[in-house]
C-alpha positions in Angstrom: 8.7 42.4 9.7 9.7 39.5 7.3 11.5 36.2 7.8 13.2 35.0 4.6 13.7 31.4 3.8 15.0 29.8 0.6 11.7 30.1 -1.3 9.4 32.4 0.7 9.1 35.6 2.6 7.2 35.0 5.9 5.3 37.7 7.7 6.5 37.6 11.3 3.3 38.8 12.9 0.6 36.1 12.9 -2.9 35.5 14.2 -3.2 33.1 17.1 -6.5 31.2 17.0 -7.5 28.9 19.9 -10.3 27.4 21.9 -11.2 29.0 25.1 -12.7 26.0 26.8 -10.2 23.4 28.0 -10.0 20.0 26.3 -10.3 18.4 29.8 -14.0 19.3 29.6 -14.6 16.8 26.9 -12.0 14.2 28.0 -13.8 13.8 31.3 -16.8 12.3 29.5 -15.0 8.9 29.0 -16.2 5.6 30.3 -12.8 4.7 31.9 -13.9 1.7 34.1 -15.9 0.3 31.3 -12.9 0.3 29.0 -10.8 -1.6 31.7 -13.5 -4.2 32.1 -14.0 -4.5 28.4 -10.2 -5.2 28.0 -10.5 -7.9 30.7 -13.5 -9.4 29.0 -11.8 -9.4 25.6 -8.6 -10.9 27.1 -10.6 -13.6 28.8 -12.5 -14.2 25.6 -9.2 -14.7 23.6 -7.8 -17.1 26.3 -11.0 -19.2 26.1 -11.1 -19.0 22.3 -7.5 -20.3 22.1 -8.2 -23.0 24.6 -11.5 -24.0 22.9 -9.6 -24.3 19.5 -7.2 -26.8 21.0 -10.1 -28.8 22.7 -12.1 -28.8 19.4 -9.0 -30.2 17.6 -8.7 -32.9 20.3 -12.4 -33.8 19.9 -12.0 -34.1 16.1 -9.3 -36.6 16.6 -11.5 -39.0 18.6 -12.0 -42.3 16.7 -15.4 -42.7 15.0 -16.1 -45.9 16.9 -16.0 -43.9 20.2 -18.4 -41.0 19.2 -21.2 -40.6 16.8 -20.4 -38.0 14.0 -23.7 -36.1 14.8 -22.7 -35.9 18.5 -19.2 -34.7 17.6 -20.5 -32.0 15.3 -23.1 -30.8 17.8 -20.6 -30.6 20.7 -18.0 -28.7 18.5 -20.7 -26.3 17.4 -21.7 -25.5 21.0 -18.1 -25.0 22.0 -17.5 -22.6 19.0 -20.5 -20.6 20.0 -19.6 -20.6 23.7 -23.0 -22.1 24.5 -23.4 -24.3 27.7 -23.0 -28.0 27.2 -26.2 -30.2 27.6 -26.3 -33.1 29.9 -26.0 -35.5 26.9 -22.9 -33.6 25.8 -21.4 -33.9 29.2 -22.2 -37.6 29.3 -20.6 -38.2 26.0 -17.4 -36.3 27.0 -17.2 -37.9 30.4 -17.1 -41.3 28.7 -14.1 -39.9 26.9 -12.4 -39.0 30.2 -12.7 -35.2 29.7 -14.1 -34.3 33.1 -11.5 -31.6 33.8 -12.0 -30.0 30.4 -15.8 -29.9 31.0 -15.3 -28.2 34.4 -12.7 -25.7 33.0 -15.0 -24.9 30.0 -18.1 -24.3 32.2 -16.1 -22.2 34.7 -14.5 -20.0 32.1 -17.8 -19.7 30.2 -19.5 -18.5 33.4 -16.6 -16.0 34.1 -17.0 -14.7 30.5 -20.7 -14.2 31.0 -20.1 -12.4 34.4 -17.5 -10.2 32.8 -19.9 -9.2 30.0 -22.6 -8.4 32.5 -20.1 -6.4 34.6 -18.9 -4.5 31.6 -22.4 -3.7 30.4 -23.6 -2.7 33.9 -20.5 -0.5 34.4 -21.2 1.1 31.0 -24.8 1.9 32.1 -23.5 3.4 35.3 -20.8 5.5 33.7 -23.1 6.5 30.9 -25.5 8.0 33.5 -22.6 9.8 35.1 -21.2 11.3 31.9 -24.7 12.3 30.8 -25.1 14.1 34.1 -21.7 15.8 33.6 -22.6 16.9 30.1 -25.8 18.5 31.2 -24.1 20.0 34.2 -21.6 21.7 32.0 -24.4 23.5 30.2 -25.9 24.7 33.5 -22.8 26.8 34.0 -22.9 30.5 32.9 -19.9 30.0 30.6 -21.4 27.1 28.6 -24.8 28.8 28.6 -23.0 31.7 26.8 -21.2 29.3 24.5 -24.4 27.6 23.4 -25.9 31.0 22.7 -22.9 32.1 20.7 -22.9 29.0 18.5 -26.6 28.8 17.9 -28.9 31.3 19.5 -32.1 29.6 18.1 -31.1 26.3 19.7 -30.2 28.1 22.9 -33.8 29.3 23.1 -35.1 25.8 22.4 -32.9 24.4 25.1 -34.3 26.8 27.7 -37.7 25.3 27.0 -36.3 21.8 27.2 -34.8 22.4 30.7 -38.2 23.5 32.0 -39.8 20.1 31.2 -40.3 18.0 34.3 -40.2 14.7 32.4 -38.4 13.8 29.1 -38.3 10.5 27.3 -35.1 8.5 27.1 -34.9 9.1 23.3 -35.4 12.8 23.8 -32.6 12.9 26.4 -30.3 11.0 24.2 -31.0 13.3 21.2 -30.5 16.4 23.3 -27.2 15.0 24.7 -26.1 14.3 21.1 -26.7 17.9 20.1 -25.1 19.4 23.2 -22.1 17.2 22.7 -21.8 18.2 19.0 -21.4 21.8 20.2 -19.1 20.8 23.0 -16.6 19.1 20.7 -16.7 22.2 18.5 -15.7 24.6 21.3 -13.1 22.4 23.0 -11.3 20.8 20.0 -11.6 23.2 17.1 -10.0 26.6 16.5 -13.2 28.2 15.0 -13.2 31.9 15.5 -16.5 32.7 17.2 -16.6 35.4 19.8 -15.6 34.6 23.3 -15.4 30.9 22.5 -12.9 31.2 19.7 -11.1 34.5 20.5 -8.5 36.3 18.4 -5.0 36.8 19.7 -1.7 37.7 18.1 2.0 36.7 18.1 5.2 37.0 16.3 7.6 34.4 14.6 10.5 35.7 16.6 11.8 36.0 20.1 10.0 38.3 22.5 8.4 38.7 25.9 5.3 36.4 26.0 2.1 37.4 27.6 0.3 34.2 28.3 -2.5 35.2 30.6 -5.8 34.5 28.9 -8.2 37.4 29.3 -10.9 38.9 26.9 -10.2 42.6 26.9 -12.1 43.7 23.9 -15.3 42.7 22.2 -16.9 43.8 18.9 -20.3 43.0 17.4 -20.7 43.3 13.6 -23.8 43.3 11.4 -23.6 40.8 8.5 -22.4 42.2 5.2 -25.4 41.1 3.2 -27.7 42.8 5.8 -25.8 46.1 5.4 -26.1 45.8 1.6 -29.8 45.6 2.0 -29.9 48.6 4.3 -27.7 50.6 1.8 -30.2 49.7 -1.0 -33.0 51.1 1.2 -31.0 54.3 1.9 -30.3 54.8 -1.8 -34.0 54.3 -2.8 -35.0 56.9 -0.2 -32.3 59.5 -1.0 -32.5 59.1 -4.8 -29.8 60.4 -7.2 -27.6 62.0 -4.5 -26.8 58.5 -3.1 -27.0 56.6 -6.4 -23.2 56.1 -6.6 -22.8 54.9 -3.0 -21.1 51.5 -2.7 -20.2 49.2 0.2 -17.0 47.3 -0.7 -17.0 43.6 -0.2 -13.7 44.0 1.7 -15.2 46.3 4.3 -14.4 44.9 7.8 -17.0 47.1 9.6 -19.6 47.9 7.0 -21.7 49.9 9.4 -18.8 52.4 9.9 -18.5 52.6 6.1 -22.2 53.5 5.7 -21.9 56.2 8.4 -18.9 57.6 6.5 -21.0 57.7 3.3 -23.7 59.7 5.0 -21.2 62.1 6.4 -19.2 62.5 3.2 -22.1 62.8 0.8 -23.9 66.0 -0.4 -27.2 64.8 1.0 -27.3 65.3 4.7 -29.9 62.9 6.1 -30.5 63.3 9.9 -33.1 60.5 9.6 -30.7 57.9 8.3 -27.8 59.1 10.5 -30.1 58.6 13.5 -31.1 55.1 12.3 -27.5 54.0 11.8 -26.5 55.5 15.1 -29.3 53.5 16.8 -28.1 50.3 15.1 -24.5 51.0 16.2 -25.7 51.7 19.8 -27.5 48.3 19.9 -24.5 46.5 18.4 -22.3 48.1 21.2 -24.9 47.0 23.8 -24.9 43.5 22.3 -21.1 43.3 22.4 -20.7 44.6 25.9 -23.2 42.1 27.4 -22.3 38.7 28.7 -25.9 37.6 29.3 -27.6 35.5 26.6 -31.0 36.9 27.7 -29.8 40.5 27.3 -28.1 39.6 24.0 -31.3 37.9 22.8 -33.4 41.0 23.6 -30.9 43.3 21.9 -30.8 41.1 18.9 -34.6 41.2 18.6 -34.4 45.0 18.5 -31.8 45.0 15.8 -33.9 42.4 13.8 -37.0 44.6 14.2 -35.1 47.6 12.9 -33.8 45.6 10.0 -37.3 44.5 9.0 -38.6 48.0 9.3 -35.8 49.3 7.1 -35.9 46.6 4.4 -39.4 45.3 4.6 -38.2 41.7 5.1 -37.0 39.3 7.7 -33.3 38.5 7.7 -32.6 35.3 5.9 -29.0 34.1 6.3 -27.3 32.0 3.6 -27.6 28.6 5.2 -25.9 26.6 2.5 -22.3 27.4 3.6 -20.5 26.5 6.8 -19.1 30.0 7.4 -22.0 31.9 5.9 -23.8 34.9 7.5 -26.5 32.8 9.1 -27.2 35.4 11.7 -27.8 39.1 11.5 -25.2 39.8 14.1 -21.9 38.1 15.0 -19.3 38.9 17.6 -15.5 38.7 17.8 -13.4 38.9 20.9 -9.8 39.8 21.6 -7.8 37.7 24.0 -4.9 39.7 25.3 -2.3 36.9 25.2 0.7 37.6 23.0 2.9 34.7 21.9 6.4 34.8 20.4 7.3 31.6 18.6 10.9 30.6 18.0 11.5 28.2 15.1 15.0 26.7 14.8 16.8 27.2 11.5 16.6 23.5 10.4 12.8 23.5 11.0 12.5 26.7 9.1 14.2 25.0 6.1 11.9 22.0 6.4 8.9 24.3 6.6 10.1 26.1 3.5 10.4 22.8 1.6 7.0 21.6 2.8 5.2 24.7 1.4 7.3 24.6 -1.8 6.2 21.0 -2.3 2.6 22.0 -1.7 3.0 24.9 -4.3 4.5 22.4 -6.8 1.5 20.1 -6.3 -0.9 23.0 -6.9 1.1 24.0 -10.0 0.8 20.5 -11.4 -3.0 20.6 -10.8 -3.1 24.0 -12.6 -1.2 22.6 -15.6 -3.9 19.8 -15.8 -6.5 22.6 -15.7 -4.8 24.3 -18.6 -4.4 21.2 -20.8 -8.2 20.6 -20.5 -9.0 24.2 -21.2 -6.7 24.4 -24.3 -8.3 21.2 -25.7 -11.8 22.8 -25.4 -10.8 26.2 -26.7 -11.4 25.4 -30.3 -14.8 23.9 -29.6 -16.0 26.9 -27.6 -14.5 29.5 -29.9 -15.8 28.0 -33.2 -12.5 28.7 -34.8 -12.2 32.3 -33.6 -9.1 33.6 -32.0 -10.9 34.8 -28.9 -13.9 34.0 -26.7 -15.8 36.6 -24.6 -14.9 36.0 -21.0 -18.6 35.8 -20.0 -19.3 33.1 -22.5 -16.2 31.2 -21.5 -17.1 31.1 -17.8 -20.7 30.3 -18.6 -19.7 27.3 -20.6 -17.6 25.8 -17.8 -20.2 26.4 -15.2 -22.7 24.5 -17.4 -20.1 21.8 -18.3 -17.9 21.3 -15.2 -14.4 20.0 -16.1 -13.4 16.5 -15.0 -9.7 16.7 -14.2 -7.9 13.4 -13.7 -4.7 13.8 -11.8 -2.5 11.6 -9.7 -2.7 11.9 -5.9 -0.2 13.8 -3.8 1.5 10.7 -2.6 1.6 9.2 -6.1 3.3 12.3 -7.5 5.9 12.3 -4.6 6.4 8.5 -4.4 9.9 8.5 -6.0 11.1 10.8 -3.2 9.4 9.0 -0.3 11.5 7.1 2.2 9.6 4.9 4.8 10.8 4.9 8.4 8.9 3.1 11.1 5.6 3.4 9.2 5.9 7.1 8.3 6.8 8.6 4.9 9.5 11.2 4.7 10.0 13.3 1.6 13.6 13.7 0.5 13.7 15.8 -2.7 17.2 16.5 -4.0 18.3 20.1 -3.9 18.7 20.4 -7.7 15.0 19.3 -8.1 13.9 21.8 -5.4 15.7 24.5 -7.2 14.0 23.6 -10.5 10.6 23.8 -8.7 11.5 27.3 -7.3 12.2 28.4 -10.9 8.7 27.2 -11.9 7.2 29.4 -9.2 8.6 32.5 -10.9 5.6 32.9 -13.3 3.2 33.6 -10.4 2.6 35.8 -7.5 2.1 33.5 -4.6 0.1 34.5 -1.5 -0.4 31.7 1.0 -1.8 31.5 4.5 -0.8 28.2 6.2 -2.2 27.2 9.6 0.7 25.9 11.7 0.0 23.7 14.7 3.1 23.7 16.7 4.6 21.3 19.3 7.2 22.8 21.6 8.2 23.9 25.0 7.8 27.2 26.9 10.8 29.5 27.5 11.3 33.0 28.6 11.4 34.2 25.0 8.3 32.3 23.7 7.5 28.8 22.5 10.6 26.9 21.3 9.2 24.8 18.4 10.2 21.1 18.2 7.9 20.1 15.4 5.1 21.5 13.2 1.9 20.1 11.7 0.5 21.9 8.7 -3.3 22.3 9.0 -5.1 23.9 6.1 -3.1 25.9 3.5 -5.3 28.8 2.5 -4.7 31.1 -0.5 -4.5 34.8 -0.1 -3.8 36.9 3.0 -6.6 35.4 5.1 -5.1 36.8 8.3 -6.1 40.3 7.1 -9.5 41.9 7.5 -11.6 41.0 10.6 -8.8 38.8 12.0 -6.6 41.9 12.4 -9.4 44.1 13.7 -8.0 44.2 17.3 -4.3 44.5 16.3 -2.9 47.9 17.0 -0.5 47.4 14.1 -3.1 46.3 11.6 -2.6 49.3 9.3 1.1 48.9 9.3 0.8 45.2 8.6 -1.5 45.7 5.7 0.6 48.4 4.2 3.7 46.2 4.6 2.0 43.4 2.6 0.7 45.8 -0.1 4.2 47.3 -0.5 5.7 43.8 -0.8 3.5 43.1 -3.8 4.6 46.2 -5.7 7.0 44.6 -8.2 9.1 47.0 -10.3 9.5 46.2 -14.0 7.1 43.3 -13.9 6.1 42.1 -17.3 2.7 41.0 -16.0 -0.5 42.9 -15.2 -2.1 41.7 -12.0 -5.8 41.9 -11.1 -8.3 40.9 -8.4 -11.5 38.9 -8.8 -14.2 40.7 -6.7 -16.9 38.3 -5.5 -19.9 39.0 -3.3 -19.4 38.4 0.3 -21.8 36.1 2.2 -19.6 35.5 5.3 -17.6 37.5 7.8 -14.3 36.7 6.0 -13.3 39.8 4.0 -12.0 39.3 0.5 -8.9 41.3 0.1 -7.8 43.4 -2.8 -4.1 43.7 -3.8 -2.2 46.1 -6.1 -3.6 46.1 -9.6 -6.9 46.1 -11.5 -10.2 44.8 -10.1 -12.8 42.8 -12.0 -16.2 43.2 -10.4 -18.1 39.9 -10.7 -20.8 39.7 -8.0 -19.0 41.9 -5.5 -18.1 45.5 -4.9 -14.5 46.7 -5.2 -12.9 49.3 -2.9 -10.8 50.6 -5.7 -11.2 53.8 -7.7 -13.5 53.7 -10.7 -10.5 53.8 -13.2 -9.1 50.6 -11.8 -12.4 48.6 -12.1 -13.4 46.5 -15.1 -16.3 44.3 -15.8 -16.4 40.8 -17.3 -17.8 42.2 -20.5 -14.5 44.0 -21.1 -12.4 40.8 -21.1 -11.8 38.0 -23.6 -10.0 34.6 -23.6 -7.2 33.9 -26.0 -4.4 31.3 -26.4 -1.0 32.5 -25.4 2.1 30.3 -25.2 -0.1 27.2 -25.4 -2.2 28.3 -22.4 -5.5 30.0 -22.1 -5.1 33.6 -21.0 -7.4 36.5 -20.2 -7.0 39.8 -22.1 -8.6 43.2 -22.0 -10.6 43.4 -25.2 -9.0 45.2 -28.2 -5.6 45.2 -26.4 -2.5 43.2 -25.8 -2.8 43.5 -22.1 -2.9 40.1 -20.5 -4.1 39.8 -16.9 -2.9 37.5 -14.2 -5.1 37.1 -11.1 -4.4 36.9 -7.4 -6.0 34.0 -5.7 -9.1 35.3 -3.8 -8.8 34.6 -0.1 -12.1 32.7 0.1 -12.8 29.0 -0.4 -14.3 27.8 -3.7 -15.4 24.5 -5.0 -13.1 23.3 -7.8 -15.9 22.7 -10.3 -17.4 26.3 -9.9 -14.1 28.1 -9.7 -12.4 26.2 -12.5 -12.9 28.9 -15.2 -11.5 31.6 -12.9 -8.6 29.5 -11.5 -7.1 29.1 -15.0 -5.9 32.8 -15.0 -4.5 33.0 -11.5 -1.9 31.6 -9.2 -2.6 27.9 -8.6 -4.8 27.2 -5.6 -6.1 23.6 -5.7 -4.3 20.7 -4.3 -4.3 17.4 -6.2 -6.8 14.9 -4.8 -5.7 12.7 -1.9 -5.7 9.0 -2.4 -9.2 7.4 -2.3 -8.1 3.9 -1.6 -9.4 2.3 1.6 -7.3 1.6 4.6 -4.4 3.3 6.3 -2.4 6.2 4.7 0.9 6.9 6.4 1.8 10.4 7.5 3.9 12.3 5.0 6.6 14.5 6.5 9.6 16.7 5.7 11.8 16.2 8.6 9.9 17.5 11.7 7.1 19.1 9.6 4.1 17.0 8.9 2.4 17.7 5.6 -0.2 15.0 5.6 -1.4 13.5 8.9 -1.9 9.7 9.3 -5.4 8.8 8.2 -7.6 5.9 7.3 -10.4 5.8 4.7 -13.4 3.7 5.4 -17.0 3.0 4.3 -19.6 3.1 7.1 -20.2 -0.6 6.9 -16.6 -1.2 7.9 -17.3 0.1 11.3 -21.1 -0.3 11.6 -21.2 -3.9 10.3 -24.2 -5.6 8.9 -26.5 -5.3 12.0 -28.4 -2.2 12.7 -27.2 -1.5 16.2 -29.2 0.9 18.3 -28.2 -0.3 21.7 -25.6 2.1 23.1 -23.5 -0.6 24.8 -23.5 -2.8 21.6 -22.3 0.3 19.6 -19.6 0.9 22.2 -18.6 -2.8 22.0 -18.5 -2.8 18.2 -16.3 0.3 17.9 -13.9 -1.0 20.6 -13.3 -4.0 18.5 -12.9 -1.8 15.4 -10.2 0.2 17.1 -8.4 -3.0 18.0 -8.7 -4.6 14.5 -7.3 -1.5 12.7 -5.0 -0.4 15.4 -6.5 3.1 15.5 -5.5 5.9 17.9 -8.1 6.7 20.7 -8.5 10.3 19.6 -8.9 11.7 16.1 -11.2 13.5 13.7 -13.9 11.9 11.5 -14.7 13.6 8.2 -17.9 12.2 6.7 -18.5 12.5 2.9 -21.7 14.5 3.4 -20.2 17.0 5.9 -18.1 20.1 5.2 -16.2 19.9 8.5 -14.9 17.0 10.6 -16.0 16.0 14.0 -13.7 15.2 16.9 -13.8 11.5 17.9 -12.8 9.5 21.0 -13.3 5.8 21.1 -13.8 5.9 24.9 -16.5 8.6 24.7 -20.1 7.3 24.4 -21.3 10.6 22.9 -18.8 10.3 20.1 -20.0 6.8 19.4 -23.7 7.8 19.4 -22.9 10.7 17.1 -20.9 8.4 14.8 -23.7 5.9 14.3 -26.2 8.7 13.7 -24.0 10.4 11.0 -22.8 7.2 9.4 -26.3 6.4 8.1 -26.0 9.5 5.8 -22.4 9.0 4.6 -21.0 7.1 1.6 -17.5 7.1 3.1 -15.5 8.8 5.9 -11.9 9.5 6.8 -10.5 9.0 10.3 -7.5 11.2 11.0 -5.1 10.9 13.9 -5.3 13.9 16.3 -1.9 15.6 15.6 -0.8 17.4 17.7 -2.3 15.1 20.3 -4.0 16.0 23.6 -0.7 15.4 25.3 1.0 17.9 22.9 -1.2 20.9 23.8 1.1 23.5 25.2 -1.4 26.3 25.7 -2.7 26.0 29.3 -4.0 27.8 32.4 -5.4 26.7 35.7 -8.5 25.3 34.0 -6.7 23.0 31.5 -5.2 22.8 28.1 -6.3 24.4 24.8 -6.1 23.6 21.1 -4.5 26.4 19.0 -3.0 27.2 15.6 -1.0 30.0 14.0 -2.6 31.6 11.0 0.6 32.8 9.1 1.2 34.5 5.8 3.9 34.1 3.2 4.5 35.3 -0.3 6.7 35.0 -3.4 6.4 37.4 -6.3 7.0 36.7 -10.0 10.5 37.2 -11.3 11.2 40.7 -12.5 13.0 41.5 -15.7 
């Protein structure tokens, strides 16, 4: 079940995440003819500009006795601005025997004006057509379901909008902008969200592929925080008999867990058993339905039950992108199974890429430690230990400022440039030194692999790989494995791999509360309950009050009070902001990458052979694209960004990540909705990054009769600390 490389053990089974709406649906919304006419217009403009420059130089060389200086300057100014010549101008130039040049200038100027009018008119025509296509997409049953899945509240609002007989131009533009924002999410991003971001599986090995896309199983879940509230209501009603009942943060299906508690406890409660059974029945009804209206009616029933049980309306945590914003969410299983064959040389390049990433994280962790050690004396007031609670409270009130060199800066001595790309060539002896440095930690990493390759009878033969996000922990576990018939075997395999004989370190888990569908995992060792609930037995659970911070080997370390037992922590498989997780990250396996370069302009891709670690990207300020004028005319916005693409030599497709947004948006210079969305969001941003789409639209190998699909492999690898 494992594939071994020089540094890591890779779990062969992986989770395949993909879009279920073809990218052709969004690519059809381009203004193709407008782009052609725009190029003709710009080419003609350049030809005329070059010709005018030569003519201006000729006019400047005319002797002063043949032309007044004021006349000369006026004519040159008009030519520079491509304005028509006046009769006086023409008379002056005719006296200088420039009749042919006057005719050529007038003719080319008229052609330029006609090309501009043709380009603008064509844009207006094509804009009307792509707007019609966009709204037609959402008239289909599939996109109607997609809109409901993404945002059921907006789906209800859109039903009302469609019933209006007349809408203002501004309202139609705003509605198109919103619909397009959802379209780019379901056609270009591998978000896991029910039918429109299904879960599939595969294996990093040869096998018999099953490529037919078909949803064969659906499952509706109630949000974890809602189930916690229901459990509280049950405990209040049943009293002491249920006082010890707990719902672990790692529970994939919390409703099943609550039903098991009722069955296993001493207090038999027919009332609550019936309530939970009714909730389960409605969840099953919700999951089995494909109709948004039916789903909406069923959801209303579940919401009413929740309010009756808890005495409050459900309020999702809206501050996080992946938070439980809705009471019910749905996951779907797409039956396709995909073997992926990685050649040996790419395996080694992949191994080195992850090793380099781990080394970068380790350097960041060392910087954390240096800052923490420097502050230890101040916080401890000369004592040899600090209560863990006070230590964490201090850093949350006084976030650490860690200065560290960027990834590229750290790697620059091993970078070799080839045709505008950077390749990392680290000597083997240095790589071996880095592997030795890994031995103090227990590494659990989940890289997203975006592969480029060709189909064969035994799977996809990989020719290159792009590393997406590098997550910490076994993020492919929990709800992502729910539909996998081998999920228990896979989880046990991972647990067994982390049992290290004769280890000199004691390993523990931070247990945080769960506000999203991702399930925080627990691995072999102790559990420290912070804001969450552990699945472990009571003897293995500690609280923060039982821990203290000391200095050990010039590093801050966490000990159980009144003991010499030092704890090392697994990285929790959830995302955290650096400033808030800093005091916890000091005691675990490194998880934070050094910052990327903040300098403006182009940043070349960074690769190890055929594995891309950092994609080509550009950093801008909004004014670099928007300019000084406040453009609201759609055609002028299109014209502006066409020129920007040419000036900076940018690819047509990519992703824009605004400074104020958590997730990037897909961008296409030939798509008017992308341009409209950009000018709207740019007003709120301080900066943004434009990243080349890699793999490109042409590299998408997952396909069916409807088109091509974006996809990624959520994989898992580990490396344990060195045993004695």
